LUMMIBA-838058 format. One record per residue (C-alpha): x, y, z. Coordinates in nm, 4 decimals, m for minus. Example, Ala and Ser with C-alpha at 12.3 -4.5 7.8 and 13.67 -1.06 7.14 Angstrom:
<recs>
x_y_z
1.2300_m0.4500_0.7800 $
1.3670_m0.1060_0.7140 $
</recs>
This chain:
<recs>
x_y_z
10.8644_8.4725_14.0495 $
10.8514_8.0863_14.1001 $
10.5391_8.0864_13.8726 $
10.6985_8.2718_13.5955 $
11.0149_8.0510_13.6130 $
10.7795_7.7553_13.5957 $
10.5982_7.8936_13.3041 $
10.9212_7.9764_13.1216 $
11.0536_7.6291_13.1828 $
10.7524_7.4144_13.1010 $
10.5888_7.6383_12.8463 $
10.7863_7.9175_12.6852 $
11.1050_7.7221_12.6308 $
10.9272_7.4151_12.4569 $
10.7195_7.6482_12.2472 $
11.0235_7.8544_12.1242 $
11.2257_7.5358_12.0757 $
10.9685_7.3510_11.8693 $
10.8475_7.6673_11.7011 $
11.1862_7.7211_11.5441 $
11.0860_7.5628_11.2177 $
11.0106_7.7054_10.8796 $
10.6263_7.6265_10.8937 $
10.5741_7.7987_11.2235 $
10.7997_8.0925_11.1354 $
10.6141_8.1438_10.8072 $
10.2781_8.1157_10.9880 $
10.4080_8.3820_11.2447 $
10.5169_8.6137_10.9655 $
10.1889_8.5805_10.7832 $
9.9867_8.6472_11.0975 $
10.1983_8.9523_11.1917 $
10.1894_9.1046_10.8440 $
9.8067_9.0618_10.8074 $
9.7594_9.1909_11.1580 $
9.9546_9.5083_11.0738 $
9.7653_9.5735_10.7552 $
9.4324_9.5301_10.9283 $
9.5279_9.7623_11.2215 $
9.6445_10.0263_10.9715 $
9.3125_10.0099_10.7834 $
9.1141_10.0297_11.0987 $
9.3038_10.3447_11.2028 $
9.2547_10.5051_10.8747 $
8.8756_10.4092_10.8736 $
8.8182_10.5420_11.2251 $
8.9957_10.8668_11.1572 $
8.8180_10.8988_10.8259 $
9.1004_11.0343_10.6256 $
9.2184_10.8684_10.3032 $
8.9939_10.5618_10.3336 $
8.7958_10.4290_10.0415 $
8.4199_10.3991_10.0277 $
8.4238_10.0946_9.8048 $
8.1646_9.8402_9.9121 $
8.3929_9.5405_9.8230 $
8.6472_9.6375_10.0841 $
8.4632_9.3958_10.3102 $
8.5843_9.1131_10.0896 $
8.9523_9.2085_10.1654 $
8.9266_9.3374_10.5250 $
8.6439_9.1237_10.6487 $
8.7218_8.7934_10.4588 $
9.0575_8.7603_10.2965 $
9.2944_8.9257_10.5436 $
9.1357_8.7647_10.8549 $
9.1605_8.4385_10.6697 $
9.5323_8.4983_10.6073 $
9.5602_8.5851_10.9826 $
9.3973_8.2704_11.0931 $
9.5820_8.0642_10.8483 $
9.9075_8.1936_10.9863 $
9.7928_8.1151_11.3365 $
9.7108_7.7544_11.2241 $
10.0580_7.7058_11.0660 $
10.2239_7.7841_11.4062 $
10.0920_7.4834_11.6011 $
10.1109_7.2653_11.2843 $
10.4884_7.3438_11.2543 $
10.5356_7.2739_11.6321 $
10.3604_6.9442_11.6233 $
10.5477_6.8499_11.3100 $
10.8944_6.9278_11.4481 $
10.8051_6.7565_11.7953 $
10.6970_6.4402_11.6181 $
11.0123_6.4497_11.3803 $
11.2492_6.4935_11.6703 $
11.0666_6.2251_11.8764 $
11.1013_5.9834_11.5964 $
11.4766_6.0561_11.5808 $
11.5108_6.0278_11.9662 $
11.6386_6.3886_11.9877 $
11.3934_6.5437_12.2198 $
11.5980_6.7228_12.4846 $
11.5386_6.6568_12.8581 $
11.6038_7.0174_12.9276 $
11.4922_7.2793_12.6647 $
11.7418_7.5488_12.5754 $
11.7376_7.8894_12.7533 $
11.5684_8.1751_12.5794 $
11.8941_8.3457_12.4903 $
11.9427_8.6076_12.2190 $
12.3126_8.5061_12.2043 $
12.2185_8.1644_12.0976 $
12.2840_8.1615_11.7154 $
11.9871_7.9312_11.6383 $
11.7400_8.1281_11.8487 $
11.8659_8.4567_11.6961 $
11.8451_8.3032_11.3499 $
11.4750_8.2308_11.4043 $
11.4002_8.5745_11.5353 $
11.5694_8.7187_11.2303 $
11.3933_8.5050_10.9984 $
11.0447_8.6062_11.1480 $
11.1313_8.9784_11.1430 $
11.2553_8.9683_10.7785 $
10.9710_8.7464_10.6633 $
10.7172_8.9747_10.8418 $
10.8589_9.2878_10.6822 $
10.8493_9.1240_10.3318 $
10.4960_8.9926_10.3889 $
10.3814_9.3348_10.5067 $
10.5135_9.5021_10.1959 $
10.3561_9.2286_9.9746 $
10.0241_9.2225_10.1521 $
10.0047_9.5905_10.1967 $
10.0846_9.6696_9.8433 $
9.8490_9.3977_9.7109 $
9.5724_9.5241_9.9334 $
9.6294_9.8871_9.8186 $
9.6312_9.7944_9.4610 $
9.3206_9.5788_9.5076 $
9.1212_9.8542_9.6774 $
9.2301_10.0945_9.4015 $
9.1209_9.8552_9.1353 $
8.7847_9.7938_9.3166 $
8.7242_10.1625_9.3016 $
8.7243_10.1533_8.9215 $
8.4151_10.1069_8.7024 $
8.6073_9.8292_8.5226 $
8.5770_9.6197_8.8300 $
8.2129_9.6907_8.9116 $
8.1093_9.6342_8.5547 $
8.3263_9.3467_8.4340 $
8.4273_9.1391_8.7322 $
8.0663_9.0424_8.7998 $
7.8957_8.9061_8.4895 $
7.5353_8.9958_8.6148 $
7.6386_9.3589_8.5771 $
7.6876_9.3290_8.1940 $
7.3747_9.5293_8.1067 $
7.4781_9.8157_8.3298 $
7.8321_9.8087_8.1991 $
7.7071_9.8090_7.8418 $
7.5123_10.1315_7.9066 $
7.7715_10.3002_8.1175 $
8.0351_10.3911_7.8694 $
7.7886_10.5867_7.6447 $
7.6148_10.7727_7.9199 $
7.6794_11.1294_8.0351 $
7.8317_10.9954_8.3480 $
8.0856_10.7657_8.1826 $
8.3767_10.9423_8.3655 $
8.2211_10.9056_8.7123 $
8.3212_10.6129_8.9283 $
8.0405_10.3852_9.0369 $
8.1002_10.4423_9.3985 $
8.0364_10.8196_9.3618 $
7.6613_10.7393_9.2866 $
7.5956_10.4201_9.4569 $
7.7739_10.4643_9.7919 $
7.6990_10.7436_10.0374 $
7.9849_10.9044_10.2394 $
8.0335_10.8194_10.6112 $
8.0277_10.5195_10.8307 $
7.6595_10.4468_10.7809 $
7.6834_10.4389_10.4029 $
8.0077_10.2362_10.4257 $
7.8566_9.9700_10.6515 $
7.5365_9.9620_10.4400 $
7.7374_9.9111_10.1256 $
7.9520_9.6373_10.2790 $
7.6486_9.4413_10.3976 $
7.4712_9.4883_10.0746 $
7.7719_9.4019_9.8718 $
7.8304_9.0804_10.0757 $
7.4664_8.9834_10.0186 $
7.4949_9.0331_9.6488 $
7.8254_8.8342_9.6416 $
7.6395_8.5415_9.8114 $
7.3465_8.5744_9.5617 $
7.5859_8.5680_9.2685 $
7.7758_8.2620_9.4167 $
7.4466_8.0764_9.4783 $
7.2932_8.1812_9.1411 $
6.9937_8.3304_9.3248 $
7.0155_8.6851_9.1821 $
6.7080_8.8419_9.0220 $
6.6854_8.8668_8.6388 $
6.6741_9.1405_8.5322 $
6.8367_9.3356_8.8301 $
6.6401_9.6444_8.9104 $
6.7589_9.9508_9.0923 $
6.4498_9.9916_9.3100 $
6.5342_10.1390_9.6363 $
6.9032_10.0425_9.6193 $
7.0109_10.3948_9.5095 $
7.0917_10.6507_9.7929 $
6.9029_10.9772_9.7991 $
7.0321_11.2392_9.5572 $
7.1264_11.4767_9.8286 $
7.4000_11.2244_9.9334 $
7.5292_11.1555_9.5792 $
7.4121_11.3758_9.2857 $
7.4426_11.6937_9.4695 $
7.8084_11.6405_9.5479 $
7.8573_11.7527_9.1818 $
7.5276_11.9139_9.0599 $
7.3860_12.2398_9.1920 $
7.0066_12.2019_9.2418 $
6.9656_12.5786_9.2563 $
7.1255_12.6415_8.9151 $
6.9046_12.8348_8.6780 $
6.9334_12.6328_8.3601 $
6.6528_12.8303_8.1755 $
6.5325_12.6837_7.8441 $
6.6921_12.4155_7.6332 $
6.6524_12.3855_7.2618 $
6.6251_12.0344_7.1463 $
6.6121_11.8951_6.7842 $
6.5023_11.5279_6.7465 $
6.5643_11.3569_6.4091 $
6.3457_11.0622_6.3027 $
6.3383_10.8251_6.0086 $
6.0483_10.6659_5.8363 $
5.9773_10.3016_5.7439 $
5.9365_10.3911_5.3801 $
6.1908_10.2947_5.1078 $
6.3691_10.6276_5.1290 $
6.3773_10.6270_5.5055 $
6.2369_10.9664_5.4958 $
6.3726_11.2155_5.7484 $
6.1633_11.4409_5.9810 $
6.2667_11.6629_6.2589 $
6.0882_11.7810_6.5822 $
6.1916_12.0982_6.7748 $
6.1117_12.1210_7.1434 $
6.2021_12.4014_7.3823 $
6.2272_12.2527_7.7254 $
6.1587_12.4915_8.0206 $
6.4102_12.3269_8.2551 $
6.4273_12.6482_8.4707 $
6.5597_12.6379_8.8301 $
6.6104_12.9256_9.0721 $
6.7206_13.2597_8.9484 $
6.9376_13.5174_9.1168 $
6.6256_13.6744_9.2817 $
6.5247_13.3357_9.4252 $
6.2380_13.2893_9.1927 $
6.1501_12.9388_9.0933 $
6.0576_12.8460_8.7334 $
6.0344_12.5571_8.4925 $
6.0499_12.1847_8.5584 $
6.3295_12.1920_8.8196 $
6.1735_12.4975_9.0003 $
5.8288_12.3141_9.0221 $
5.9881_12.0190_9.1832 $
6.2179_12.1896_9.4304 $
5.9507_12.2053_9.6982 $
5.8884_11.9208_9.9443 $
5.6930_11.6602_9.7454 $
5.6164_11.3128_9.8610 $
5.4690_11.0226_9.6857 $
5.3608_10.6535_9.7310 $
5.4495_10.3992_9.4505 $
5.2788_10.0704_9.4550 $
5.5347_9.8909_9.2517 $
5.9128_9.8386_9.3012 $
6.0029_10.0316_8.9852 $
5.7989_10.3309_9.0922 $
5.5937_10.3444_8.7681 $
5.2516_10.3456_8.9422 $
5.2123_10.6485_9.1689 $
4.8556_10.6719_9.3036 $
4.9301_10.9405_9.5782 $
5.1261_11.2545_9.5735 $
5.1679_11.5050_9.8594 $
5.2896_11.8633_9.8210 $
5.4024_12.0530_10.1363 $
5.2919_12.4197_10.1096 $
5.4725_12.7354_10.2429 $
5.2595_12.7371_10.5443 $
5.3410_12.3764_10.6339 $
4.9996_12.2229_10.5115 $
4.9988_11.9329_10.2727 $
4.8007_11.9186_9.9522 $
4.7117_11.5591_9.8732 $
4.6518_11.4305_9.5183 $
4.4967_11.0876_9.4699 $
4.4709_10.9143_9.1329 $
4.1242_10.8490_9.0177 $
4.2485_10.5010_8.9113 $
4.3383_10.4061_9.2604 $
4.1385_10.1079_9.3913 $
4.0822_10.0919_9.7663 $
4.3113_10.2493_10.0381 $
4.6597_10.3528_9.9249 $
4.9296_10.2091_10.1528 $
5.3147_10.1976_10.1315 $
5.6104_10.4016_10.2376 $
5.6215_10.7660_10.1413 $
5.9294_10.8794_9.9488 $
6.0487_11.2383_9.9124 $
6.0685_11.3150_9.5429 $
6.4412_11.4007_9.4371 $
6.6514_11.4106_9.1182 $
6.6642_11.0290_9.0551 $
6.2764_11.0045_9.0399 $
6.3012_11.1585_8.7014 $
6.6658_11.1175_8.6129 $
6.6551_10.7455_8.7197 $
6.8746_10.6288_8.4294 $
7.1442_10.8949_8.4457 $
7.4331_10.6539_8.3964 $
7.2705_10.3360_8.2703 $
7.0140_10.4414_8.0063 $
6.8789_10.1895_7.7722 $
6.7396_10.3021_7.4442 $
6.4170_10.1873_7.2691 $
6.5032_10.0418_6.9253 $
6.3434_10.3347_6.7506 $
6.5384_10.5897_6.9518 $
6.8642_10.4063_6.9173 $
6.8391_10.3618_6.5426 $
6.7380_10.7203_6.4815 $
7.0350_10.8467_6.6761 $
7.2842_10.6311_6.4919 $
7.1311_10.7064_6.1506 $
7.1544_11.0810_6.2209 $
7.5336_11.0057_6.2566 $
7.5312_10.8310_5.9180 $
7.5364_10.4681_6.0547 $
7.3384_10.2981_5.8987 $
7.3407_10.5013_5.5819 $
6.9945_10.6434_5.4939 $
7.0783_10.5663_5.1388 $
7.0123_10.1994_5.1892 $
6.6504_10.1312_5.0939 $
6.4174_10.0357_5.3899 $
6.7114_10.0140_5.6219 $
6.5126_10.1814_5.9071 $
6.2183_9.9321_5.8838 $
6.4385_9.6229_5.8261 $
6.6677_9.7332_6.1134 $
6.3775_9.7581_6.3612 $
6.2419_9.4205_6.2507 $
6.5678_9.2497_6.3079 $
6.6594_9.4139_6.6382 $
6.3036_9.3485_6.7879 $
6.3213_8.9808_6.6973 $
6.3854_8.7273_6.9724 $
6.7177_8.5602_6.9991 $
6.8585_8.3045_7.2490 $
7.1843_8.4891_7.2969 $
7.3698_8.7896_7.1794 $
7.5996_8.5901_6.9773 $
7.2995_8.4415_6.7820 $
7.1557_8.7935_6.7445 $
7.4709_8.9217_6.5863 $
7.4967_8.6300_6.3467 $
7.1320_8.6494_6.2444 $
7.1150_9.0290_6.2063 $
7.4168_9.0245_5.9965 $
7.3160_8.7456_5.7563 $
6.9515_8.8695_5.7430 $
7.0378_9.2303_5.6361 $
7.2871_9.0916_5.3775 $
7.0274_8.8451_5.2494 $
6.7668_9.1321_5.2226 $
6.9819_9.3514_4.9919 $
7.1216_9.0562_4.8017 $
6.7782_8.9146_4.7076 $
6.5678_9.2422_4.7028 $
6.8145_9.5119_4.5785 $
7.0889_9.3341_4.3920 $
7.2249_9.6693_4.2509 $
7.2519_9.8146_4.5969 $
7.4171_9.4892_4.7103 $
7.6856_9.5075_4.4447 $
7.7343_9.8858_4.4661 $
7.7042_9.9596_4.8410 $
7.8629_9.6608_5.0091 $
8.0492_9.8774_5.2458 $
7.7370_10.0510_5.3636 $
7.5542_9.7211_5.4043 $
7.8381_9.5824_5.6084 $
7.8403_9.8934_5.8311 $
7.4593_9.8727_5.8664 $
7.4797_9.5080_5.9820 $
7.7603_9.5993_6.2303 $
7.5655_9.8944_6.3775 $
7.2424_9.7060_6.4103 $
7.4112_9.4276_6.6019 $
7.5989_9.6776_6.8189 $
7.2669_9.8556_6.9095 $
7.1218_9.5198_7.0012 $
7.4228_9.4252_7.1910 $
7.4218_9.7400_7.3999 $
7.0600_9.7177_7.4948 $
6.9463_9.3453_7.5070 $
7.0915_9.0742_7.7427 $
6.9014_8.7559_7.7119 $
7.0828_8.5791_7.9925 $
6.9821_8.8496_8.2338 $
6.6313_8.8830_8.0745 $
6.6998_9.2444_7.9829 $
6.5130_9.3362_7.6749 $
6.3706_9.6431_7.5062 $
6.1805_9.8376_7.7721 $
6.2935_9.6344_8.0729 $
6.4439_9.9502_8.2301 $
6.2034_10.2421_8.1989 $
6.3388_10.5897_8.1718 $
6.1357_10.8394_8.3604 $
6.2847_11.1445_8.1878 $
5.9951_11.2561_7.9555 $
5.6929_11.0638_7.8609 $
5.7264_10.9507_7.4950 $
5.8482_10.5927_7.5584 $
5.7495_10.5283_7.9271 $
5.4938_10.6844_8.1614 $
5.7651_10.9056_8.3048 $
5.6102_11.2524_8.3775 $
5.2615_11.1051_8.3251 $
5.2954_10.8859_8.6443 $
5.1837_11.2136_8.8224 $
5.0952_11.4666_8.5443 $
4.8225_11.2607_8.3932 $
4.5279_11.4686_8.4742 $
4.3729_11.2215_8.7072 $
4.5581_11.3032_9.0235 $
4.3079_11.5188_9.2173 $
4.2470_11.6791_9.5496 $
3.9203_11.6439_9.7309 $
3.8335_11.9970_9.5931 $
3.8914_11.8640_9.2338 $
4.2285_12.0473_9.1885 $
4.4521_11.8361_8.9610 $
4.8218_11.8097_8.9090 $
4.8537_11.9846_8.5904 $
4.9123_11.8061_8.2558 $
4.9409_12.1210_8.0460 $
5.2107_12.0454_7.7931 $
5.3298_12.4186_7.7768 $
5.4133_12.4037_8.1410 $
5.7253_12.1976_8.0640 $
5.7857_12.2531_7.6993 $
5.6878_12.4069_7.3740 $
5.6531_12.1990_7.0534 $
5.7884_12.4236_6.7929 $
5.7816_12.1732_6.5119 $
5.6563_11.8095_6.5064 $
5.7848_11.5565_6.2540 $
5.8522_11.8150_5.9730 $
6.0751_11.7354_5.6771 $
6.2357_12.0914_5.6846 $
6.1280_12.2951_5.9750 $
6.1507_12.6651_5.8882 $
6.2971_12.7446_6.2426 $
6.6149_12.5430_6.1657 $
6.6635_12.7257_5.8352 $
6.6124_13.0561_6.0059 $
6.8887_12.9696_6.2514 $
7.1217_12.8501_5.9903 $
7.1001_12.4890_6.1221 $
6.9759_12.3270_5.8023 $
</recs>
């Protein structure tokens, strides 16, 4: 009891006396409010109900709020020292410090101030934190807050996954995925701050396995069957001659009887591969696990020396690697837009001139917009004056469309240009399927991974001006 009385007299009373100042009281309120928010988050996170999987939560809960907590703690002794020095200068330091008494109006006023300030700060900090977390769960934050994500943000709105939040595909559920995302996000934040990020930024092995992301929405056992595709292309002649190709894709899947067919069915087994580059474009070894548990190994005849590297189980994103951030080739992008009437195929040589201008090298996107616009205008003004005077609206639209296509696919400051991000779906523009289905991946018994075109698709028509099949179907 004597020790407690001594502690109260020599420590508690002076602490509360000098601590009754605005600086220390504000510090106590900040510390208490941030502590309550942190504790609330930890409880939600441990229970696993209602928490967010956003990787940038670490910025708030590991950096900002602890910083506010420590800042509040620092304010408390700062305020105490300031009041002690002030009273000492005025000669008003008491010989006996006041009792800790709730009936004392001054003491009670200080306690009331801390309680009210803590409640207000708790509401402010809690609301700001909730709104901050909610905002960081949006694609706008991921794509626009960090300037190095400009290429990915440019491709995202026009993708088939434009309505899916970034965290749904990039962050796995559970504590492990959450911790990994926070560590990786913090590392990326430091790289951006230090300007040490790679250009261009490649996905590589940063994406989680498809079973932890894609399969939350997509059913791998769905039997899609065949897909009828029509591709429209334009020539480089004066009339921008139109041709069409018709392909029937055997997507397949698993039918109601459990039978596997088509592209999806052929890849539903346990297939492993070794890639020798970070973008997984060179695959010299493939292993297929058979029904009896044995493994059939296919080795590329182009492989030099022993093949080493980690084995990866093939899944959805090995083919659908650009599901939400697909970049077009200039030919593909221009053909798609011209099929929609922009640029108008009535403009002579617009396809040829458009490709030339979009493939040119520019220092910046702003320079590209200016030069593409002025060049297409000068071309028609000098070469086709009648078109220039009679189709000004179409020419302006053509210039705008060409600049938009470039702007959506090329980012000089990130060294992203045409072809920087290969798309593995198909094999026309990038190796894609031919990374494995090239006819040169063989077993020791000379069995090869098939490269028979009809296994995956049938070419019904190839670059024909007026395919009969479309007329028969009433599509032309």
